TORPA-211988 format. One record per residue (C-alpha): residue number from 1; x, y, z. Coordinates in Angstrom, 1 decimal. Layout:
NODE/lumfi/x/y/z
NODE/NUM/X/Y/Z $
...
***
This chain:
NODE/lumfi/x/y/z
NODE/1/0.0/0.0/0.0 $
NODE/2/2.8/2.4/0.8 $
NODE/3/4.5/1.7/-2.5 $
NODE/4/1.3/2.5/-4.4 $
NODE/5/0.8/5.7/-2.5 $
NODE/6/4.4/6.8/-3.3 $
NODE/7/4.0/6.0/-7.0 $
NODE/8/0.8/8.1/-7.2 $
NODE/9/2.5/11.0/-5.6 $
NODE/10/5.4/10.8/-8.1 $
NODE/11/2.9/10.8/-11.0 $
NODE/12/1.2/13.8/-9.6 $
NODE/13/4.4/15.7/-9.4 $
NODE/14/5.4/14.7/-12.9 $
NODE/15/2.0/15.8/-14.3 $
NODE/16/2.3/19.2/-12.5 $
NODE/17/5.8/19.8/-13.9 $
NODE/18/4.7/18.9/-17.4 $
NODE/19/1.7/21.1/-17.2 $
NODE/20/3.8/24.0/-16.0 $
NODE/21/6.3/23.5/-18.8 $
NODE/22/3.5/23.4/-21.4 $
NODE/23/2.0/26.6/-20.0 $
NODE/24/5.4/28.3/-20.4 $
NODE/25/5.7/27.0/-24.0 $
NODE/26/2.2/28.4/-24.8 $
NODE/27/3.5/31.9/-24.2 $
NODE/28/5.9/31.6/-27.2 $
NODE/29/4.1/31.2/-30.5 $
NODE/30/5.8/29.4/-33.4 $
NODE/31/7.6/31.5/-36.0 $
NODE/32/5.9/29.6/-38.9 $
NODE/33/2.7/31.2/-40.1 $
NODE/34/0.3/29.7/-42.6 $
NODE/35/-1.9/31.9/-44.7 $
NODE/36/-4.5/30.9/-47.3 $
NODE/37/-3.3/33.7/-49.6 $
NODE/38/0.4/34.8/-49.6 $
NODE/39/0.9/38.3/-48.1 $
NODE/40/2.7/41.0/-50.1 $
NODE/41/5.9/42.2/-48.4 $
NODE/42/7.8/45.4/-48.9 $
NODE/43/10.8/45.0/-46.6 $
NODE/44/12.3/48.4/-47.7 $
NODE/45/9.4/50.3/-46.3 $
NODE/46/8.7/47.7/-43.5 $
NODE/47/5.2/47.2/-45.0 $
NODE/48/3.1/44.0/-45.2 $
NODE/49/-0.3/43.8/-46.9 $
NODE/50/-2.6/40.9/-46.0 $
NODE/51/-5.2/40.1/-48.7 $
NODE/52/-7.0/37.4/-46.7 $
NODE/53/-10.5/38.1/-45.5 $
NODE/54/-11.5/38.4/-41.8 $
NODE/55/-13.2/35.7/-40.0 $
NODE/56/-16.5/37.3/-39.2 $
NODE/57/-17.4/34.9/-36.4 $
NODE/58/-14.1/35.3/-34.6 $
NODE/59/-14.2/39.1/-35.1 $
NODE/60/-17.7/39.2/-33.6 $
NODE/61/-17.1/36.9/-30.6 $
NODE/62/-13.5/37.8/-29.6 $
NODE/63/-12.6/41.0/-31.4 $
NODE/64/-9.6/42.0/-29.3 $
NODE/65/-8.0/38.6/-29.2 $
NODE/66/-8.6/37.9/-32.9 $
NODE/67/-7.0/41.3/-34.0 $
NODE/68/-4.1/40.7/-31.6 $
NODE/69/-3.4/37.3/-33.0 $
NODE/70/-3.7/38.5/-36.6 $
NODE/71/-1.3/41.4/-36.0 $
NODE/72/1.2/39.0/-34.4 $
NODE/73/1.2/36.7/-37.3 $
NODE/74/1.7/39.4/-39.9 $
NODE/75/4.5/40.9/-37.8 $
NODE/76/6.1/37.5/-37.6 $
NODE/77/6.1/37.2/-41.4 $
NODE/78/7.7/40.6/-41.7 $
NODE/79/10.4/39.7/-39.1 $
NODE/80/11.1/36.4/-40.9 $
NODE/81/11.7/38.4/-44.1 $
NODE/82/14.1/40.8/-42.4 $
NODE/83/16.1/37.9/-41.0 $
NODE/84/16.6/36.6/-44.5 $
NODE/85/18.4/39.8/-45.5 $
NODE/86/22.2/40.1/-45.4 $
NODE/87/23.4/41.5/-42.0 $
NODE/88/26.5/43.1/-40.6 $
NODE/89/27.8/43.9/-37.1 $
NODE/90/28.0/47.5/-36.0 $
NODE/91/29.1/48.3/-32.4 $
NODE/92/28.2/44.8/-31.1 $
NODE/93/24.8/45.0/-32.8 $
NODE/94/23.5/43.0/-35.8 $
NODE/95/22.1/45.3/-38.5 $
NODE/96/20.2/44.2/-41.6 $
NODE/97/20.6/46.1/-44.9 $
NODE/98/17.2/47.0/-46.2 $
NODE/99/16.6/46.9/-49.9 $
NODE/100/15.1/49.8/-51.9 $
NODE/101/11.3/50.2/-51.2 $
NODE/102/8.9/49.1/-53.9 $
NODE/103/5.8/50.7/-52.7 $
NODE/104/5.3/54.3/-53.9 $
NODE/105/3.8/56.4/-51.0 $
NODE/106/2.1/59.6/-51.9 $
NODE/107/3.3/62.9/-50.5 $
NODE/108/1.4/66.1/-49.8 $
NODE/109/4.4/68.2/-50.8 $
NODE/110/7.6/67.7/-52.7 $
NODE/111/10.5/66.3/-50.7 $
NODE/112/12.8/68.9/-49.2 $
NODE/113/15.9/69.7/-51.2 $
NODE/114/19.5/70.0/-49.9 $
NODE/115/20.2/72.8/-47.4 $
NODE/116/21.8/75.8/-49.1 $
NODE/117/25.3/76.6/-48.1 $
NODE/118/26.1/79.6/-45.9 $
NODE/119/28.5/82.3/-46.9 $
NODE/120/31.3/80.7/-44.8 $
NODE/121/30.6/77.2/-46.1 $
NODE/122/30.8/78.5/-49.7 $
NODE/123/34.1/80.2/-49.0 $
NODE/124/35.5/77.1/-47.2 $
NODE/125/34.5/74.9/-50.2 $
NODE/126/36.2/77.2/-52.7 $
NODE/127/39.4/77.5/-50.7 $
NODE/128/39.5/73.9/-49.7 $
NODE/129/39.2/74.6/-45.9 $
NODE/130/38.1/71.5/-44.0 $
NODE/131/36.6/71.6/-40.5 $
NODE/132/38.9/70.2/-37.8 $
NODE/133/37.7/68.9/-34.6 $
NODE/134/38.8/70.9/-31.6 $
NODE/135/40.3/69.3/-28.5 $
NODE/136/38.3/69.8/-25.4 $
NODE/137/41.3/71.0/-23.5 $
NODE/138/44.4/72.9/-24.4 $
NODE/139/47.6/73.5/-22.5 $
NODE/140/48.1/77.1/-21.3 $
NODE/141/51.7/78.0/-20.8 $
NODE/142/50.9/81.1/-18.8 $
NODE/143/48.8/79.2/-16.2 $
NODE/144/50.9/76.1/-16.6 $
NODE/145/47.9/73.8/-16.7 $
NODE/146/45.2/72.3/-19.0 $
NODE/147/42.2/74.6/-19.5 $
NODE/148/38.9/74.0/-21.4 $
NODE/149/38.9/75.1/-25.1 $
NODE/150/35.3/76.1/-25.0 $
NODE/151/32.3/76.1/-22.6 $
NODE/152/31.4/77.9/-19.5 $
NODE/153/34.6/76.9/-17.7 $
NODE/154/36.6/78.6/-20.4 $
NODE/155/35.4/82.1/-19.1 $
NODE/156/36.5/81.2/-15.6 $
NODE/157/40.0/80.3/-17.0 $
NODE/158/40.2/83.6/-18.9 $
NODE/159/39.3/85.5/-15.7 $
NODE/160/42.0/83.7/-13.8 $
NODE/161/44.5/84.3/-16.5 $
NODE/162/43.7/88.0/-17.2 $
NODE/163/43.4/89.1/-13.6 $
NODE/164/45.3/92.3/-14.6 $
NODE/165/45.2/94.2/-18.0 $
NODE/166/47.6/96.8/-19.3 $
NODE/167/46.3/100.3/-20.2 $
NODE/168/47.8/101.6/-23.5 $
NODE/169/49.8/104.8/-23.5 $
NODE/170/47.5/106.6/-25.8 $
NODE/171/44.3/105.7/-23.8 $
NODE/172/42.8/107.4/-20.8 $
NODE/173/44.4/106.1/-17.6 $
NODE/174/40.9/105.9/-16.0 $
NODE/175/39.6/103.6/-18.7 $
NODE/176/38.1/100.3/-17.5 $
NODE/177/39.9/97.8/-19.7 $
NODE/178/37.8/94.9/-18.3 $
NODE/179/34.6/96.6/-19.4 $
NODE/180/36.1/97.4/-22.7 $
NODE/181/37.0/93.8/-23.3 $
NODE/182/33.4/92.7/-22.4 $
NODE/183/32.0/95.3/-24.8 $
NODE/184/34.2/94.2/-27.6 $
NODE/185/33.1/90.6/-27.0 $
NODE/186/29.4/91.6/-27.0 $
NODE/187/30.0/93.5/-30.2 $
NODE/188/31.4/90.3/-31.9 $
NODE/189/28.5/88.3/-30.6 $
NODE/190/26.0/90.8/-32.1 $
NODE/191/27.9/90.8/-35.4 $
NODE/192/27.7/87.0/-35.6 $
NODE/193/24.0/87.1/-34.9 $
NODE/194/23.4/89.6/-37.7 $
NODE/195/25.4/87.4/-40.0 $
NODE/196/23.4/84.4/-39.0 $
NODE/197/20.1/86.2/-39.7 $
NODE/198/21.5/87.3/-43.1 $
NODE/199/22.3/83.7/-43.9 $
NODE/200/18.7/82.7/-43.1 $
NODE/201/17.3/85.5/-45.3 $
NODE/202/19.6/84.6/-48.1 $
NODE/203/18.6/80.9/-47.9 $
NODE/204/14.9/81.8/-48.1 $
NODE/205/15.6/84.3/-50.9 $
NODE/206/13.9/87.3/-49.3 $
NODE/207/14.7/90.8/-50.4 $
NODE/208/16.1/92.6/-47.4 $
NODE/209/17.9/96.0/-47.2 $
NODE/210/21.4/96.2/-45.9 $
NODE/211/22.0/97.2/-42.3 $
NODE/212/22.5/100.9/-41.7 $
NODE/213/20.9/102.4/-44.9 $
NODE/214/18.9/101.4/-47.9 $
NODE/215/21.3/100.6/-50.7 $
NODE/216/20.5/101.0/-54.5 $
NODE/217/20.7/97.2/-54.9 $
NODE/218/18.1/96.6/-52.3 $
NODE/219/15.7/99.5/-52.8 $
NODE/220/14.2/101.4/-55.7 $
NODE/221/14.1/105.2/-56.2 $
NODE/222/10.6/105.5/-54.8 $
NODE/223/11.6/103.6/-51.7 $
NODE/224/14.6/105.8/-51.2 $
NODE/225/12.5/108.9/-51.6 $
NODE/226/10.0/107.5/-49.1 $
NODE/227/12.9/106.8/-46.6 $
NODE/228/14.2/110.4/-47.0 $
NODE/229/10.7/111.9/-46.5 $
NODE/230/10.1/109.8/-43.4 $
NODE/231/13.5/110.7/-42.0 $
NODE/232/12.9/114.4/-42.5 $
NODE/233/9.4/114.3/-40.9 $
NODE/234/10.6/112.3/-37.9 $
NODE/235/11.8/115.5/-36.1 $
NODE/236/10.0/117.3/-33.2 $
NODE/237/8.6/119.9/-35.6 $
NODE/238/7.4/117.2/-38.1 $
NODE/239/9.9/118.4/-40.7 $
NODE/240/8.8/122.1/-40.5 $
NODE/241/12.4/123.5/-40.4 $
NODE/242/14.1/120.8/-42.6 $
NODE/243/15.8/122.3/-45.6 $
NODE/244/14.9/120.9/-49.1 $
NODE/245/17.0/120.6/-52.2 $
NODE/246/16.1/122.8/-55.2 $
NODE/247/14.4/120.0/-57.2 $
NODE/248/13.5/117.7/-54.4 $
NODE/249/10.2/115.8/-54.7 $
NODE/250/7.9/114.6/-51.9 $
NODE/251/7.1/110.9/-51.6 $
NODE/252/3.7/109.9/-52.9 $
NODE/253/1.8/106.6/-53.1 $
NODE/254/-0.1/104.1/-51.2 $
NODE/255/0.8/103.9/-47.5 $
NODE/256/2.9/107.1/-47.4 $
NODE/257/0.6/108.8/-44.9 $
NODE/258/0.9/105.8/-42.5 $
NODE/259/4.7/105.9/-42.8 $
NODE/260/5.2/109.6/-42.2 $
NODE/261/4.9/110.4/-38.5 $
NODE/262/3.4/113.8/-39.3 $
NODE/263/0.2/112.1/-40.6 $
NODE/264/-0.4/110.5/-37.2 $
NODE/265/0.4/113.4/-34.8 $
NODE/266/-0.4/117.1/-34.8 $
NODE/267/2.2/119.5/-36.1 $
NODE/268/4.1/121.8/-33.8 $
NODE/269/2.5/125.2/-33.2 $
NODE/270/5.9/126.8/-33.8 $
NODE/271/6.1/128.4/-37.3 $
NODE/272/8.8/130.3/-39.2 $
NODE/273/7.0/133.6/-38.4 $
NODE/274/8.5/135.4/-35.4 $
NODE/275/6.7/135.1/-32.1 $
NODE/276/6.1/138.8/-31.7 $
NODE/277/4.4/139.2/-35.1 $
NODE/278/2.3/136.1/-34.5 $
NODE/279/1.0/137.4/-31.2 $
NODE/280/0.2/140.8/-32.7 $
NODE/281/-1.8/139.2/-35.5 $
NODE/282/-3.7/137.2/-33.0 $
NODE/283/-4.6/140.3/-30.9 $
NODE/284/-5.7/142.3/-34.0 $
NODE/285/-7.9/139.5/-35.2 $
NODE/286/-9.6/139.4/-31.7 $
NODE/287/-10.0/143.2/-31.3 $
NODE/288/-11.2/143.9/-34.9 $
NODE/289/-14.1/141.5/-34.7 $
NODE/290/-17.4/143.4/-34.7 $
NODE/291/-20.6/141.9/-33.4 $
NODE/292/-23.1/140.9/-36.0 $
NODE/293/-26.4/142.9/-35.4 $
NODE/294/-29.7/142.0/-37.0 $
NODE/295/-31.5/145.3/-37.2 $
NODE/296/-34.9/144.0/-38.2 $
NODE/297/-34.8/141.4/-35.4 $
NODE/298/-33.9/144.1/-32.9 $
NODE/299/-36.8/146.3/-34.0 $
NODE/300/-39.3/143.5/-33.8 $
NODE/301/-38.1/142.7/-30.3 $
NODE/302/-38.5/146.3/-29.2 $
NODE/303/-42.1/146.5/-30.6 $
NODE/304/-42.9/143.3/-28.8 $
NODE/305/-41.6/144.7/-25.5 $
NODE/306/-43.7/147.9/-25.9 $
NODE/307/-46.8/145.9/-26.7 $
NODE/308/-46.4/143.8/-23.6 $
NODE/309/-45.9/146.9/-21.5 $
NODE/310/-49.1/148.5/-22.8 $
NODE/311/-51.1/145.3/-22.1 $
NODE/312/-49.7/145.3/-18.6 $
NODE/313/-50.7/148.9/-18.0 $
NODE/314/-54.3/148.2/-19.4 $
NODE/315/-54.7/145.3/-17.0 $
NODE/316/-53.7/147.4/-14.0 $
NODE/317/-56.2/150.2/-14.7 $
NODE/318/-58.8/150.6/-11.8 $
NODE/319/-62.0/151.1/-13.8 $
NODE/320/-61.8/147.7/-15.5 $
NODE/321/-62.0/144.2/-14.0 $
NODE/322/-59.4/141.9/-15.3 $
NODE/323/-58.3/144.5/-17.8 $
NODE/324/-59.8/142.6/-20.7 $
NODE/325/-62.0/144.2/-23.3 $
NODE/326/-65.4/142.6/-23.8 $
NODE/327/-65.8/140.5/-26.8 $
NODE/328/-68.8/141.3/-29.0 $
NODE/329/-70.0/142.0/-32.4 $
NODE/330/-68.1/145.2/-32.6 $
NODE/331/-64.8/143.9/-31.5 $
NODE/332/-61.8/144.2/-33.7 $
NODE/333/-61.0/140.6/-33.6 $
NODE/334/-64.4/139.8/-35.0 $
NODE/335/-64.1/142.4/-37.8 $
NODE/336/-60.5/141.8/-38.7 $
NODE/337/-57.0/142.7/-38.0 $
NODE/338/-56.0/146.3/-38.6 $
NODE/339/-53.5/146.9/-41.4 $
NODE/340/-50.1/148.0/-40.4 $
NODE/341/-49.9/150.4/-43.3 $
NODE/342/-46.6/149.1/-44.6 $
NODE/343/-45.0/150.1/-41.3 $
NODE/344/-44.7/146.6/-39.8 $
NODE/345/-43.1/143.3/-41.0 $
NODE/346/-44.7/140.0/-41.4 $
NODE/347/-41.7/137.9/-40.4 $
NODE/348/-38.8/139.2/-38.2 $
NODE/349/-35.5/138.9/-40.0 $
NODE/350/-37.0/139.1/-43.4 $
NODE/351/-36.5/142.2/-45.5 $
NODE/352/-39.6/144.2/-46.3 $
NODE/353/-40.6/144.6/-49.9 $
NODE/354/-40.8/148.2/-51.2 $
NODE/355/-44.2/149.3/-52.6 $
NODE/356/-47.6/147.7/-52.4 $
NODE/357/-48.3/144.2/-53.4 $
NODE/358/-50.7/144.0/-56.4 $
NODE/359/-53.6/141.5/-56.5 $
***
């Protein structure tokens, strides 16, 4: 009985080990893949095209698992084709040489061309100058040690080396030579930056004026005339006192008013006339102004005031109540308005016509 029990335990252990080994083998899929239709491979573009149809049942029941298995199989076919290519060893790595791609891929734009050479690269190519790799450190005999050739530690080495600077005999003894050296270095950096921007503009083929002034090769005569006009009108008096040449023309055209500062701000109140004469002219213009009188309107206003005064006196008379005349058949308003006898005026401010109007 003990022997049978021991044999059964051994069988169980063996079955468990075999099941575990089979489970580990299931993780690794075989490298051989069988397809009903052969896939089209373009190893140069690392592209594979599978013409086989999908299994609708598998795709509907287990979508994620089915797509994962299909992707693995196609990738395995592509990897198998790569391993069939000739290989070489580069830095302890095996590299395969891909052939030329056979699939033509469409592009939205044309492929970029070669980068244009800069001014220095053209000069170096013509003179046969080749770029040499600089050493990271150089030996300095003055400091008697190795110092960095470039980098942030290079500046520290320069400070330690040039801890004192000699002032030239023809210079001011109070000149700060350290600041002068810094300014000279900043000037070189700015010059290099301007040259770099010029290289970019030249590579993009953009017309750009030279630095400092507009040259004839970069600007037309109208542009030069516009530049002169803008420069003259950029003064405090908006070009009021700027002298002109005998046959000088003014710039005209589209956008000139926006360029000239005088079109955007008011001109100065200062003129070429002396201040005393300008003040006298201003006083004369104020004192010589006469008020504009409308005689006909003044006469009508005077008549109206007299009429109102008479009505006020009639109301204040003691023999009459209310000061109003009784209305009746013999009243003037019922008969009609009395004629003015060509002494009045129908409308104030309107000239009276001479003579009697005929009917």
